[in-house]
C-alpha positions in Angstrom: 134.7 -11.9 136.3 132.4 -9.0 137.3 128.7 -9.5 137.3 125.6 -8.0 139.0 124.5 -11.5 139.6 125.5 -13.2 142.9 128.4 -15.6 142.3 128.5 -19.1 143.7 131.8 -21.0 143.8 131.4 -24.8 143.5 134.2 -27.1 144.5 133.7 -30.4 142.8 135.5 -33.1 140.8 132.2 -34.6 139.5 131.4 -33.0 136.1 127.9 -34.4 136.0 127.0 -33.1 139.5 128.6 -29.8 138.8 126.5 -29.3 135.6 123.3 -30.2 137.6 124.2 -27.5 140.2 124.9 -25.0 137.4 121.4 -25.6 135.9 119.7 -25.2 139.3 121.6 -22.1 140.3 121.6 -20.3 137.0 117.9 -20.8 136.7 117.6 -18.9 139.9 119.8 -16.0 138.7 123.1 -16.9 140.2 126.5 -17.0 138.3 128.6 -20.1 138.9 132.4 -20.6 139.2 134.0 -24.0 139.3 137.0 -24.8 141.5 138.5 -28.3 141.3 141.1 -28.3 144.1 141.9 -26.8 147.4 144.3 -24.1 146.1 142.1 -23.2 143.2 139.0 -22.9 145.5 140.8 -20.7 148.0 142.3 -18.5 145.1 138.9 -18.0 143.4 137.2 -17.3 146.8 139.7 -14.5 147.5 139.9 -13.2 143.9 136.2 -12.9 143.1 133.2 -11.4 144.9 131.9 -14.8 145.9 128.6 -14.9 147.8 128.7 -18.6 148.8 130.8 -21.7 148.4 129.5 -25.2 147.8 131.9 -28.0 148.5 131.0 -31.4 146.9 132.2 -33.9 149.4 132.4 -37.4 147.7 133.4 -40.8 149.0 137.1 -41.4 148.7 138.0 -37.7 148.6 139.3 -35.7 151.5 140.0 -32.3 150.0 136.6 -30.7 151.0 137.5 -30.4 154.7 141.0 -29.3 153.8 139.5 -26.5 151.6 137.1 -25.5 154.3 140.0 -25.2 156.8 142.0 -22.9 154.5 138.9 -20.8 153.7 138.1 -20.2 157.3 141.7 -19.2 158.0 141.9 -16.5 155.4 140.5 -13.0 156.4 139.3 -12.5 152.9 137.3 -15.7 152.8 136.4 -16.9 156.3 133.1 -14.9 156.3 131.8 -16.4 153.1 128.9 -18.9 153.7 130.4 -22.3 153.0 128.2 -25.4 152.5 129.1 -29.1 152.4 127.2 -31.3 150.0 127.9 -34.8 151.4 127.5 -37.6 148.8 126.6 -41.2 149.4 129.3 -43.0 151.3 131.0 -39.8 152.5 128.9 -39.5 155.7 132.0 -39.9 157.8 133.2 -36.5 156.5 130.3 -34.7 158.3 132.3 -34.4 161.6 135.5 -33.4 159.6 133.6 -30.6 157.9 132.1 -29.4 161.2 135.6 -29.3 162.8 136.8 -27.4 159.7 134.2 -24.6 160.4 131.6 -25.4 157.7 128.5 -23.2 158.0 126.0 -25.9 156.9 126.0 -29.5 155.7 123.4 -31.1 153.4 123.3 -34.8 152.6 122.8 -35.7 149.0 120.4 -36.0 147.3 119.2 -32.6 148.3 116.0 -31.1 146.8 116.8 -27.9 144.7 114.2 -25.9 146.6 115.9 -26.6 150.0 119.3 -25.5 148.7 117.9 -22.4 147.0 115.9 -21.5 150.1 119.0 -21.7 152.2 121.0 -19.6 149.8 118.3 -16.9 149.7 118.3 -16.7 153.5 122.1 -16.5 153.8 123.4 -14.6 150.9 123.8 -10.9 151.7 123.5 -9.6 148.1 120.6 -8.1 146.1 118.7 -10.6 144.1 118.7 -9.8 140.3 115.0 -10.4 140.2 114.4 -7.4 142.5 113.9 -4.4 140.3 113.8 -2.1 143.3 117.4 -2.9 144.4 119.3 0.4 144.9 122.0 1.8 147.0 119.9 1.8 150.1 121.0 3.3 153.4 124.8 3.6 153.6 126.6 3.9 157.0 130.1 5.3 157.0 132.5 5.4 160.0 136.3 5.2 160.4 136.9 3.9 156.9 134.1 1.3 157.0 131.2 1.6 154.5 128.1 -0.5 155.2 125.2 -0.7 152.7 122.1 -1.9 154.5 120.2 -2.6 151.3 122.9 -4.5 149.4 124.2 -6.0 152.6 127.8 -5.2 151.5 130.7 -3.9 153.6 133.9 -2.3 152.5 136.8 -1.1 154.6 139.3 1.4 153.1 137.9 0.4 149.7 138.4 -3.3 150.2 135.4 -5.7 150.2 134.8 -7.4 153.5 132.9 -10.7 153.5 130.6 -11.1 156.5 128.1 -13.7 157.6 124.6 -12.5 158.4 125.1 -12.4 162.2 128.4 -10.5 161.9 126.8 -8.1 159.4 124.0 -7.3 161.9 126.4 -6.8 164.8 128.5 -4.4 162.7 125.5 -2.5 161.7 124.4 -2.1 165.3 127.9 -1.0 166.4 128.1 1.5 163.5 124.7 2.9 164.3 125.9 3.4 167.9 129.6 4.1 167.3 131.6 5.5 170.2 129.0 4.2 172.6 129.3 1.1 174.8 127.0 -1.6 173.5 126.0 -4.3 176.0 126.1 -8.0 175.1 122.3 -8.0 175.7 121.9 -5.3 173.1 124.1 -7.1 170.7 122.2 -10.4 171.2 119.0 -8.6 170.3 120.6 -7.0 167.2 122.5 -10.1 166.0 119.8 -12.8 166.6 116.4 -11.2 165.8 114.7 -14.5 166.2 115.6 -14.2 169.9 116.7 -17.7 170.4 118.8 -18.4 173.5 122.3 -17.0 173.0 124.9 -16.7 175.8 127.6 -14.1 176.1 130.3 -16.6 174.9 128.5 -16.9 171.6 128.5 -13.1 171.3 132.3 -13.0 172.0 132.9 -15.6 169.3 131.0 -13.7 166.7 132.7 -10.4 167.7 136.0 -12.2 167.2 134.9 -13.3 163.7 133.9 -9.7 162.9 137.3 -8.4 164.1 139.1 -11.0 161.9 137.0 -10.1 158.9 137.7 -6.3 159.3 141.4 -7.0 159.6 141.5 -7.7 155.8 143.0 -4.2 155.3 145.7 -4.7 158.0 144.3 -1.6 159.7 143.9 -1.3 163.5 141.2 -3.1 165.5 138.3 -0.7 165.7 136.2 -2.9 168.1 137.1 -2.1 171.7 136.1 -4.3 174.6 134.4 -2.4 177.4 135.0 -4.2 180.7 131.9 -5.5 182.4 129.7 -4.1 179.7 130.3 -5.2 176.1 131.9 -3.6 173.0 132.3 -0.3 171.3 133.2 0.8 167.8 136.0 3.3 168.3 137.6 5.0 165.3 140.3 6.9 167.2 142.9 4.1 166.5 142.0 4.3 162.8 142.7 8.1 162.8 146.1 7.6 164.5 147.0 4.8 162.0 145.8 6.7 159.0 147.9 9.7 159.7 151.0 7.9 161.0 153.8 8.4 158.4 155.8 5.5 159.8 153.2 2.8 158.8 154.9 -0.2 157.3 155.1 -0.1 153.5 154.7 3.7 153.2 157.1 6.5 152.8 157.6 9.4 155.1 155.7 11.8 152.8 156.5 15.5 152.3 
């Protein structure tokens, strides 16, 4: 299922509501995939290049928080923006979804413009309505390829899903690779609106970035610099790349 259009994965057992969301999203230029259970949603999210996941949380059903937990545990999917759409009578699931790591919750009925505005702000993919979209500026370091125009990241040829904050942090680290970046600098790079952010929040998002980059099972490239901040250091990647004893590989010639 390859498409130039951003793909939205909808988890729902309500056919009528699913068709309504399809109409709203396709009119905006998105492509829609349906998943009807926890395993199917997690499979599709990891298999396809999904830009966002909408979980329809209905009264009497408890699979949405379970799906969110699994999505946030998987390196291939935890960085995908995941949204809970809480139906009437299911308000008690709000806390469950927050504990599961949901990125945003909306209580139904939600106006289409509000949902579309949120997706436009969060999805890091070129909009099909933008005829000027191109390859943009590409940063490459230690097997990581970051495209600033498409807001896409690949490591060793594998797509890496990042949230907006993690993407901005990685971009700053790549632009200043092999240099110690203070937490104050990272706050300025990751939160351009300059809201109050403490150092613990930076540490959490660096942890998420590390987890996302681990999708290739390669070494951790982000080094903690004591009493300072973090550094993107590719020396461990070079040692890993040329180590003939890596698991799963032969000894070579």
